C-alpha positions in Angstrom: 0.0 0.0 0.0 2.2 2.7 -1.4 5.1 1.2 0.5 8.8 1.0 -0.4 11.9 0.3 1.7 13.8 3.6 2.1 17.3 2.6 2.9 20.4 1.3 1.1 22.0 -2.1 1.5 24.2 -1.2 4.5 21.4 0.6 6.4 19.1 -2.3 5.4 21.3 -4.8 7.2 21.2 -2.5 10.3 17.4 -2.4 10.1 17.1 -6.1 9.8 19.0 -6.5 13.0 16.6 -4.2 14.8 13.2 -5.8 13.9 12.3 -7.2 17.3 9.6 -4.5 17.9 6.6 -3.7 15.8 7.2 -0.6 13.7 6.3 2.9 15.0 3.4 4.4 13.1 3.8 8.1 12.2 0.5 9.5 11.0 0.9 13.0 9.4 -2.3 14.9 9.8 -3.2 18.4 8.8 -3.3 19.8 12.3 -1.3 17.3 14.3 1.0 14.3 14.1 0.1 10.9 15.8 2.7 8.4 16.9 1.6 4.9 17.9 3.2 1.5 18.6 1.2 -1.6 19.2 1.9 -5.2 20.2 -0.1 -8.4 19.5 -2.6 -9.5 22.2 -5.0 -12.1 20.8 -8.4 -10.5 20.2 -7.0 -7.0 20.7 -3.8 -5.0 20.1 -1.9 -3.7 23.1 -0.9 -0.1 23.1 2.8 0.1 24.1 3.3 3.8 23.4 1.3 6.7 21.9 1.6 10.5 21.6 0.0 13.3 19.6 2.1 16.3 18.6 0.2 19.5 17.8 1.2 21.0 14.4 2.1 19.8 11.0 4.8 20.3 8.3 2.0 20.5 5.7 -0.4 23.4 5.3 -3.6 22.8 7.2 -5.9 24.1 9.9 -3.4 23.9 12.7 0.0 25.1 13.7 2.5 25.0 10.9 5.9 23.8 12.0 9.2 23.8 10.0 11.0 20.5 9.5 13.7 21.2 12.1 11.1 21.9 14.9 9.0 18.9 14.0 12.1 16.6 13.8 13.1 17.8 17.3 9.7 17.2 18.8 9.4 13.7 17.2 12.8 12.7 18.5 12.0 14.0 22.0 8.7 12.1 22.0 10.0 8.8 20.8 12.9 8.9 23.3 10.8 10.1 26.2 7.6 8.2 25.9 8.8 4.6 25.7 8.8 3.9 22.0 11.1 1.0 21.0 12.9 0.0 17.8 14.1 2.1 14.9 11.6 1.3 12.1 8.9 3.8 11.2 6.0 3.5 8.9 4.3 6.7 7.9 0.9 7.7 6.6 0.1 10.9 4.6 -3.2 12.7 4.2 -5.3 11.9 1.1 -5.1 15.5 -0.1 -1.4 15.0 -0.9 -2.2 12.3 -3.4 -3.6 12.3 -6.9 -5.7 9.2 -7.6 -7.8 7.9 -10.5 -8.9 4.7 -12.0 -7.8 3.7 -15.5 -8.9 0.8 -17.7 -5.9 -0.7 -19.4 -5.3 -3.8 -21.6 -4.3 -7.0 -19.9 -0.5 -7.1 -19.6 2.3 -8.3 -17.4 3.3 -6.5 -14.2 6.3 -4.9 -15.8 4.4 -3.7 -18.8 1.6 -2.4 -16.5 4.1 -0.4 -14.4 5.3 1.4 -17.5 1.8 1.9 -18.9 0.6 3.3 -15.6 3.5 5.7 -15.4 2.8 7.2 -18.8 -1.0 7.3 -18.2 -0.5 9.0 -14.8 1.9 11.6 -16.3 -0.7 12.4 -19.0 -3.8 12.3 -16.8 -2.4 14.1 -13.8 -0.2 16.5 -15.7 2.8 15.8 -13.5 6.6 15.4 -14.1 7.4 11.7 -13.8 10.9 12.3 -12.5 9.7 14.5 -9.6 6.7 12.3 -8.7 6.3 8.9 -7.1 3.8 6.8 -9.1 2.1 3.6 -8.0 -0.8 1.4 -8.8 -3.2 -1.3 -7.5 -5.0 -3.8 -9.7 -8.7 -3.6 -8.9 -10.5 -7.0 -8.9 -10.4 -9.1 -12.0 -10.4 -8.4 -15.7 -13.4 -7.3 -17.8 -13.4 -7.8 -21.5 -9.7 -8.5 -21.6 -8.8 -5.3 -19.7 -7.7 -4.4 -16.2 -9.1 -1.7 -14.0 -6.1 -0.1 -12.2 -6.0 2.5 -9.4 -3.3 5.0 -10.2 -1.7 7.0 -7.4 0.9 9.8 -7.6 2.5 12.0 -5.0 5.2 14.6 -5.3 8.6 13.2 -4.5 9.4 16.3 -2.5 6.5 15.6 -0.2 7.7 12.0 0.4 11.2 13.2 1.1 10.0 15.9 3.5 7.9 13.4 5.5 10.7 10.9 5.7 13.3 13.5 6.6 11.5 14.7 9.7 11.1 11.2 11.1 14.5 9.8 10.2 17.4 10.3 12.5 20.3 8.4 13.9 17.8 6.3 15.9 14.9 6.0 13.5 14.3 5.4 9.8 11.2 5.4 7.6 10.8 2.2 5.6 7.3 2.7 4.2 4.8 5.5 3.4 1.1 4.8 2.9 -2.0 6.6 1.8 -4.0 7.3 5.0 -7.2 5.8 3.7 -5.6 2.5 2.7 -4.0 2.3 6.2 -7.5 2.9 7.6 -8.9 0.2 5.4 -6.5 -2.3 7.0 -7.8 -1.3 10.4 -11.5 -1.6 9.5 -11.0 -4.9 7.7 -9.1 -6.5 10.6 -11.7 -5.3 13.1 -14.7 -6.5 11.0 -13.1 -9.9 10.4 -12.7 -10.3 14.1 -16.0 -8.9 15.3 -18.6 -9.6 12.6 -20.8 -12.6 13.3 -21.4 -13.1 9.5 -18.0 -13.4 7.8 -19.5 -12.1 4.6 -19.9 -8.7 6.3 -16.1 -8.4 6.5 -15.7 -9.1 2.8 -18.2 -6.8 1.1 -18.6 -3.2 2.4 -17.9 0.4 1.6 -15.7 2.7 3.7 -15.8 6.5 3.8 -12.6 7.9 5.2 -13.3 11.5 6.1 -10.4 13.9 6.4 -10.7 17.7 6.7 -10.7 18.3 2.9 -10.9 14.9 1.2 -13.5 12.1 1.7 -12.1 8.8 0.3 -14.7 6.3 -0.8 -13.3 2.7 -0.8 -15.2 -0.4 -1.8 -14.2 -3.8 -0.8 -15.7 -6.7 -2.8 -15.0 -10.4 -2.0 -12.2 -9.2 0.3 -10.3 -7.2 -2.4 -10.2 -3.5 -3.1 -12.4 -2.8 -6.1 -13.0 0.9 -6.2 -11.6 4.1 -4.7 -12.6 7.7 -5.2 -11.5 11.0 -3.6 -14.3 13.5 -3.0 -13.1 17.0 -2.2 -15.0 19.3 0.2 -15.1 20.8 3.6 -15.6 17.9 5.9 -13.8 19.2 9.0 -15.8 18.6 12.2 -17.4 21.7 13.7 -15.7 23.0 16.8 -12.8 20.6 16.3 -10.6 20.0 19.3 -7.1 18.4 19.2 -6.4 16.4 22.3 -2.7 16.1 23.1 -2.6 14.3 26.4 0.1 11.6 27.1 -0.1 8.6 29.3 1.7 10.5 32.0 -0.9 13.2 32.1 1.5 15.8 30.8 0.8 18.0 27.8 3.2 17.8 24.9 4.4 21.0 23.4 1.4 23.0 24.4 -0.5 24.8 27.2 -1.4 23.3 30.5 -5.0 22.6 29.5 -3.9 19.8 27.2 -6.2 20.9 24.3 -6.3 23.3 21.5 -9.7 24.5 20.3 -10.1 25.5 16.7 -13.4 26.5 15.0 -14.1 25.6 11.3 -16.0 27.6 8.8 -19.7 27.2 8.2 -20.9 26.5 11.7 -24.7 26.1 11.7 -26.6 22.8 11.6 -28.3 23.6 8.3 -24.9 24.1 6.7 -23.6 20.8 8.2 -26.6 18.9 6.9 -26.1 20.4 3.5 -22.5 19.3 3.2 -23.4 15.7 4.2 -26.1 15.7 1.6 -23.6 16.7 -1.1 -21.3 13.9 0.1 -24.1 11.4 0.1 -25.2 12.2 -3.4 -21.7 11.9 -4.8 -21.3 8.6 -2.9 -24.6 7.3 -4.4 -23.4 8.2 -7.9 -20.2 6.2 -7.3 -22.2 3.2 -5.9 -24.5 3.3 -8.9 -21.6 3.4 -11.3 -20.0 0.3 -9.6 -23.4 -1.4 -9.5 -23.8 -1.0 -13.2 -20.3 -2.0 -14.1 -20.1 -5.0 -11.6 -23.3 -6.8 -12.7 -25.5 -5.5 -9.9 -23.1 -5.8 -6.9 -23.9 -3.3 -4.1 -22.2 -3.0 -0.7 -24.1 -4.3 2.4 -22.9 -1.5 4.6 -21.0 1.8 4.6 -18.6 2.4 7.4 -17.6 5.9 8.2 -14.2 6.6 9.8 -11.4 9.2 9.8 -10.7 12.4 11.7 -13.9 14.2 10.4 -16.4 11.3 10.7 -17.7 12.0 14.2 -20.7 14.2 13.2 -23.8 12.0 13.8 -25.5 13.6 10.9 -23.0 12.2 8.5 -23.9 8.5 8.9 -27.6 9.3 9.1 -27.5 11.3 5.8 -25.4 8.7 4.0 -27.8 5.9 5.0 -30.9 7.9 4.0 -29.6 8.8 0.6 -27.8 5.6 -0.4 -30.3 3.2 1.0 -27.8 1.0 2.8 -26.9 0.6 6.5 -24.3 3.2 7.5 -22.5 3.4 10.8 -19.5 5.1 12.5 -16.5 2.8 13.0 -15.1 2.3 16.5 -11.4 1.3 15.9 -10.6 2.1 19.5 -12.2 -1.3 20.4 -9.2 -2.9 18.8 -6.8 -1.4 21.4 -6.4 -2.8 24.9 -5.8 0.0 27.5 -5.2 2.8 25.0 -3.2 5.8 26.1 -5.2 8.9 27.0 -4.3 10.6 23.8 -5.6 7.8 21.6 -9.2 8.9 20.9 -11.7 7.8 18.3 -11.5 7.8 14.6 -8.8 10.3 14.2 -6.3 7.5 15.0 -7.7 5.0 12.5 -4.8 5.4 10.0 -2.2 5.3 12.7 -3.7 2.0 14.0 -3.6 0.6 10.5 0.0 1.5 10.0 1.0 0.3 13.5 -0.6 -3.2 13.0 0.7 -3.8 9.5 3.3 -6.4 10.6 1.3 -7.8 13.5 -0.9 -10.9 13.3 -4.6 -10.5 12.5 -6.9 -10.4 15.4 -8.5 -13.5 16.7 -12.2 -13.9 16.4 -14.1 -11.8 19.0 -17.7 -11.6 17.7 -19.7 -8.7 19.1 -23.5 -8.7 19.1 -24.8 -5.2 18.3 -26.9 -3.8 21.0 -29.4 -2.6 18.4 -30.0 -4.0 15.0 -30.3 -1.2 12.4 -33.0 -1.9 9.9 -31.7 -1.5 6.3 -33.8 1.0 4.3 -35.8 -0.5 1.5 -35.4 2.5 -0.8 -33.2 5.4 -1.6 -35.7 8.1 -0.7 -36.0 10.7 -3.4 -33.2 9.2 -5.4 -35.3 6.1 -6.1 -34.0 2.7 -7.1 -33.7 -0.2 -4.8 -36.7 -2.1 -3.3 -34.8 -5.0 -1.7 -31.4 -5.0 0.0 -28.4 -6.6 -1.6 -27.0 -9.9 -0.2 -23.8 -11.7 -0.9 -22.7 -15.3 -0.4 -21.1 -16.1 2.9 -17.5 -17.1 3.0 -14.5 -16.7 5.4 -12.3 -13.8 4.6 -8.6 -14.4 4.1 -6.4 -11.6 5.1 -3.1 -13.0 4.0 -2.5 -11.3 1.6 -4.6 -8.4 2.8 -6.5 -6.1 0.4 -4.2 -5.7 -2.5 -1.2 -3.5 -1.9 1.1 -1.5 -4.1 4.4 -3.1 -4.8 7.8 -2.0 -5.9 8.6 -2.3 -9.6 11.9 -1.7 -11.3 12.6 -0.8 -15.0 15.9 -0.6 -16.8 15.6 3.1 -17.4 14.2 4.4 -14.2 12.6 3.2 -10.9 8.9 3.8 -10.4 7.6 2.7 -7.1 4.2 2.3 -5.6 5.6 3.7 -2.5 7.9 6.2 -1.0 11.1 7.4 -2.6 14.5 6.8 -1.1 
């Protein structure tokens, strides 16, 4: 998932000798940075260390920090709060990526890599040498062609993110799209908790960040569709919590919180923006339904830093005619630190558990069964809910990930640049 080892052979040997601990997840947000390290614990993951640092090296709605200041804060946090090991896996906001789906002729992996490169340069209008370009095959072939998710990110952005985390004690070995890291979290949680295994194989996920909502569809356990929807999704009256497990604040005031208000504050405006998102989501679902022979997700799961508004799930369910709910990834963590709160940490959790075993079965019976709507209100369409065949999901390999590909003329990677 947009991941590439970021060290040379000599450093690689050093990293191999220091793989006893799970990697440290570094989630770059628009207003803060989250650090998390987990350990395997059966039906849950154990939180071994966690911290949230106010500010970001990228433009956003919070404090803007230069690279030197952020590097110092990260180093002090990792050393002072009990993080172990040297390997770091990072996630970047969806807004920093360009993504699109292309239908290309069936070809080998090497040929597809070169074709995706040229297609991405043409479609995104980017310089191939100053960008990192990757791809994911989506599902099977149709009519002798492949649907491919193309992803591109400026190489400068990748280098900036890796530079602030890398030091004499730590080194970034992988960079991921935040929504794909979140997908790992939600897939593992649903596989562990859903009574019907089919529910962990076929669902939609809306990962809401402040400026981008990423719609991801999982069909038969494999990524089949992804769409970035731009808008103002930031939660109203957003608060960044920066408490640590010792009760101290980290690089902030004694209150332990920073309050920031977002634009467009009344309830009517909030309802309107969720209607706009729901309508765009419905258009995407209808497109997939038409192209996939009638397949439709059984549930839409909302997650991400901006997913906490209760009107969001209610509006999505009303418009799209399918059960919608807010994810609760915090249930995956045993004894989480005080700073680990809610859906804002979903990408960090996904990155932190990337090399840990999948969770054991821990079926949870919902306290209240949500009745699936039989129609799509004013948007018309469905009279009966969709169903899918029951089967046990296999998470090894997990939902398809981007891999590294080499060519004789240049290296193009579905991951971070060295």
